[in-house]
matplotlib code that plots the C-alpha trace (Angstrom):
import matplotlib.pyplot as plt

x = [0.0, 1.4, 1.8, -0.5, 0.8, 2.9, 3.2, 6.2, 4.4, 0.8, -0.4, -1.1, -2.4, -1.4, -4.8, -5.6, -6.9, -10.2, -10.6, -10.0, -12.8, -15.3, -14.4, -15.0, -18.4, -19.3, -18.5, -20.5, -23.5, -23.3, -23.3, -26.3, -28.0, -27.3, -28.7, -31.8, -32.2, -32.5, -35.2, -37.0, -36.8, -38.2, -41.1, -41.8, -41.7, -44.1, -46.6, -49.9, -49.3, -45.6, -44.4, -42.1, -43.3, -42.8, -40.3, -38.2, -38.1, -37.1, -34.5, -32.9, -32.8, -31.6, -28.8, -27.6, -27.6, -26.0, -23.2, -22.3, -22.8, -20.3, -17.7, -18.2, -17.7, -14.5, -13.2, -13.9, -12.2, -9.1, -8.7, -9.6, -7.3, -8.7, -7.3, -8.4, -10.3, -12.4, -13.0, -13.9, -16.4, -18.0, -18.1, -19.2, -22.2, -23.2, -22.7, -24.4, -27.5, -27.3, -27.3, -30.1, -32.3, -31.7, -32.3, -35.5, -36.8, -35.9, -37.7, -40.9, -40.7, -40.0, -42.8, -45.2, -47.3, -47.2, -46.6, -46.0, -43.9, -45.2, -48.9, -48.2, -45.0, -43.3, -42.6, -43.7, -44.1, -41.7, -39.0, -39.4, -39.3, -36.2, -34.5, -35.4, -34.1, -30.8, -30.5, -30.9, -28.4, -25.8, -25.9, -25.9, -23.4, -21.1, -21.1, -20.5, -17.4, -16.1, -16.7, -15.0, -12.0, -11.9, -12.2, -9.4, -7.0, -7.7, -8.9, -7.5]
y = [0.0, 3.4, 6.1, 9.1, 11.9, 14.6, 18.2, 17.1, 14.1, 15.6, 15.7, 19.2, 20.4, 23.6, 24.8, 28.0, 30.7, 30.7, 27.0, 27.5, 30.1, 27.9, 24.9, 27.1, 28.2, 24.5, 23.7, 26.6, 25.8, 22.2, 23.4, 25.6, 22.4, 20.6, 23.4, 23.6, 19.9, 20.8, 23.4, 20.8, 18.2, 20.8, 21.6, 17.9, 17.2, 20.1, 20.2, 18.3, 16.5, 15.9, 17.6, 20.6, 23.5, 22.7, 25.6, 24.5, 21.0, 22.7, 24.9, 21.8, 19.8, 22.7, 23.5, 19.8, 19.8, 23.2, 22.3, 19.3, 21.4, 23.8, 21.0, 20.4, 24.2, 24.0, 21.3, 23.3, 26.3, 24.3, 22.8, 26.0, 27.8, 31.2, 33.5, 33.3, 36.5, 35.2, 31.9, 33.6, 35.9, 33.0, 30.8, 33.7, 34.3, 30.7, 30.6, 34.0, 32.7, 29.3, 31.1, 33.5, 30.6, 28.8, 32.0, 32.7, 29.2, 29.5, 32.9, 31.4, 28.4, 30.5, 32.9, 30.1, 32.4, 30.5, 27.1, 28.5, 31.6, 32.2, 32.0, 34.5, 36.4, 38.2, 41.1, 41.4, 39.4, 41.8, 41.3, 37.5, 37.3, 39.6, 37.4, 34.3, 35.9, 36.9, 33.5, 31.7, 34.0, 33.9, 30.1, 29.1, 31.8, 31.1, 27.4, 28.0, 30.2, 27.5, 24.6, 26.6, 27.2, 23.5, 22.4, 24.8, 23.7, 20.0, 19.0, 21.4]
z = [0.0, -1.0, 1.6, 1.4, -0.8, 0.7, -0.5, -2.6, -4.2, -4.5, -8.1, -9.2, -12.6, -14.3, -15.5, -17.2, -14.9, -16.9, -16.3, -12.6, -12.5, -14.3, -12.1, -9.0, -10.5, -11.1, -7.5, -6.2, -8.4, -7.1, -3.5, -4.3, -5.7, -2.5, -0.4, -2.7, -1.9, 1.7, 0.9, -1.3, 1.6, 4.1, 1.7, 1.2, 4.9, 5.8, 2.9, 3.0, -0.2, 0.6, -2.5, -2.9, -4.9, -8.6, -9.0, -6.0, -7.6, -11.0, -9.3, -7.6, -10.8, -12.9, -10.4, -10.5, -14.3, -14.7, -12.2, -14.4, -17.6, -16.1, -15.9, -19.6, -20.2, -18.2, -20.4, -23.5, -21.9, -21.0, -24.4, -26.4, -28.9, -27.8, -25.2, -21.6, -22.0, -25.0, -23.3, -20.0, -21.7, -23.5, -20.4, -18.2, -20.5, -20.1, -16.3, -15.7, -17.4, -15.7, -12.4, -13.5, -14.5, -11.2, -9.2, -11.1, -10.4, -6.7, -6.4, -8.0, -5.7, -2.5, -3.3, -4.3, -6.4, -9.7, -11.1, -14.6, -15.0, -18.6, -17.5, -14.7, -15.5, -12.7, -12.7, -16.4, -19.5, -21.4, -18.9, -18.9, -22.7, -22.8, -20.3, -22.3, -25.6, -23.9, -22.3, -25.6, -27.3, -24.5, -23.9, -27.6, -28.6, -25.7, -26.4, -30.1, -29.3, -26.9, -29.4, -32.1, -29.9, -28.9, -32.6, -33.7, -31.0, -31.0, -34.5, -37.0]

ax = plt.figure().add_subplot(projection="3d")
ax.plot(x, y, z, "-o")
ax.set_aspect("equal")
plt.show()
């Protein structure tokens, strides 16, 4: 049996700073997902039907999925041909909207005023549709930039 690693033998990776930032965000989103799991449990334990509010359930699941999606983003950032600044802007756009979506779901779930944000938009339909348009553009655009950087560095 090998002895435990010491400071001299510990494996370290020399990652790009942009990758480090995205990995930290992935970890924080995962922590948020775990904390939302506690909120979900509390709501399930105290509600008459033993269900959490649909938007708390959605927030919990979205945070879990976005945390792992952020790991995929970190991989594309690390293996990209673009500069750290370009990759950080692209990854940042994705992560900002991941966080915005989770936060929106959590707000709806904590306020418990709707089970369909499009049927009862808060604070307004125009704001919701603007957010959705920006989310679509930022998430797809950010990923296209990262995929192109990955393809340029790794395939061409």
